N, C-alpha and C positions, 0 to 999 in steps of 0.2 A: 379457254387454257389456261391464260395468265392469271386469270381470277383465280381458280381454284389453288393455284399454288400460294399466294399470299393469303387465301384462307388457310390455307394448311398452317402455314407458319405464323399467323397470329394464332391459331388454337397455340400452338406449341408454346408461343410467349407466352399467355396467359395462365397455362399448366406451367409452366416452370415457376412464375412469380407466387400461383396459389400456393406451393409447396415451400416457398421461403420462410422460414419459421422467425415472426417477427419479435418474439420473446429471446430470441439466443441473445446471450450476454457476449460481450466483445473480452478481448483477453485483457483489460483494463478493470472489468466490470467484475470480476470472479470474485474479490475482496474489496470491499469498502473500509475505509479507514475514516472513522467520526471521533468527534470528544478528544482530539487533541491538547496537551494543556502539561504544565510543569506541577506535580507533586510532591506532598511528602512521603514518605516511607509509608505512614499511614491511609495514604490515598486522598489526605486532604489538598485542594486547589491552592497553589502559592504565588498565582499571578506571573507575568514575566518577565519583573524586577527582582531579583536574588542577591546575595552578596559571594562573596571570594569565600571559598570553603564551605560553602552551604550545598550540603548534598540535595536534590534533586531528583525525581523520577522522573523521566520522557516519558509520557504517558500517552494512552492511543486506545480508543474502541474498533475490534476490527470486527467485520462480519463476512461470514463466507455466504455467498449469493446463489452459491450452486446448489443442487439436488442431489451431491457428491461429498465425500471428505476431501478437504485439501490439504496436503502438508504446506508448513509456511515458514516462512525465517521473517521476523521482526526486525528488520536495521535501522539504527538510528546514526546519523552522520551531524558530527559537531564541527560546524565551519565558524572561524572568526569575520570579521569583517572586510578582510582581504580575499576571501574565498579559501585560504589556506584551510586544512581539514585535520582538529586537533584532537579529535576522538570516535573513532567506531566501534559499534558493537553489536552484536545479536544475540537473539533465543531461536529456537525453533520449535515447531511444534505442529500440530493436527486440527485442523478445524473439523467438525462435524457438519453435516451438510443443516444450513442455513444456521450455523451457533454464531453468536456473538461471545466477545471476548475480549476482557479488558488486558493489557498487557503494556507493562513499562520496562524501562532501563534506566539505571541510577546514571548519574554526571556529578561530578563534583567542580567547578572551574576555579582554576588556581591565579588568573588576572582578571583586571578589572575588563569592560569593553562590551561591545557589542557581537552576538554570535546569533548563528541561525543553528536550529536541529532540524534535520531532514530526517522524516520516518517513510521506510520504504517498505512494502510487503511484498517479496517476492516466493517463489516455489522451491528455490534452492539454491546453493551460493556456490554449487559446482555443477560441472558438467555429469549426467547420469550414465552409468553403464551401457544404456541404449544409445550413447551418444547425442540425447536430447539435452538443450542447453537451459541453464536458467533463463526463466522470465518473470516479469514484473506480474504481479496480479491485480494492481490495483495504481492509479496516479496516487506520487507521493503528496506528503503534506508537508511544511515549515512551520516551525513556533519560532518567534522572535524574541530573543532574551538578551533582556541588558543585564549585567552585572558589576556593580559596585563595592 
């Protein structure tokens, strides 16, 4: 009698494992951030050493890894070497299914020093009408910047 119960339990375990989708994306895999860099307004890469009052674009390619469209917020936060946030900017948009999109936001340093630009991609900046909260679509990436 005991052996029948154990066999039934193993059968259920195998069935439930068999239906778990191995290809499902986790929350932070919905969008990928790659090719993060500093560029000119024309898209030319300038490297990580820039000058005071030199306007640069904090650029990256974002890719929607989903089979559905996705609203997004591309947010850049620039911090000084003490971790103090000196600039926050963002743009919003929509990525189509599997779309790659090169995006950028400008920044002009006014003081010398070491900075880091953190790039985030979120689904929203605010709580939505249905009370769903915003969430990250990808892990954030960092660009280290030296200003002289």
